[in-house]
C-alpha positions, 0 to 999 in steps of 0.5 A: 624096620623096628627097633626093639629093646633087649633086656639084660637077660637077652629077652625081646618082645616082638610087637603085636603087628609082627606077631600077627604078620608071622601068624604067631598069635594064631599058633597053638605052640609058637616058637621062633627059629634063630640063626646067625647070618652075616653078622646079624640074627635071622628069626623064622616062625616055627611051631612045636608039634608032637611027632604023632600029629605029623601026617605019615605022608609028610614024614615019608617025604622028609625021609625021601628028601633026606635021602636025596640030599645025602646021596647028593652030598656023598656024590659031591664028596666023591664017596658014592 
């Protein structure tokens, strides 16, 4: 566990060892996804990427997964 100061503007700086462990220093466009969980904050590494750089197969997989998730949701909701 590491204590990190928070600026008056809410800015935090991740220590270099954490940035390296998350692969942020090697990423071309590093970002962090931020989510509130159980009264705390969960940070997850992410990287911005133009849609044109995402392989077609990956996008097709995401679309298929979304379709399955949607079907499952409506089945559980009794609307299928």
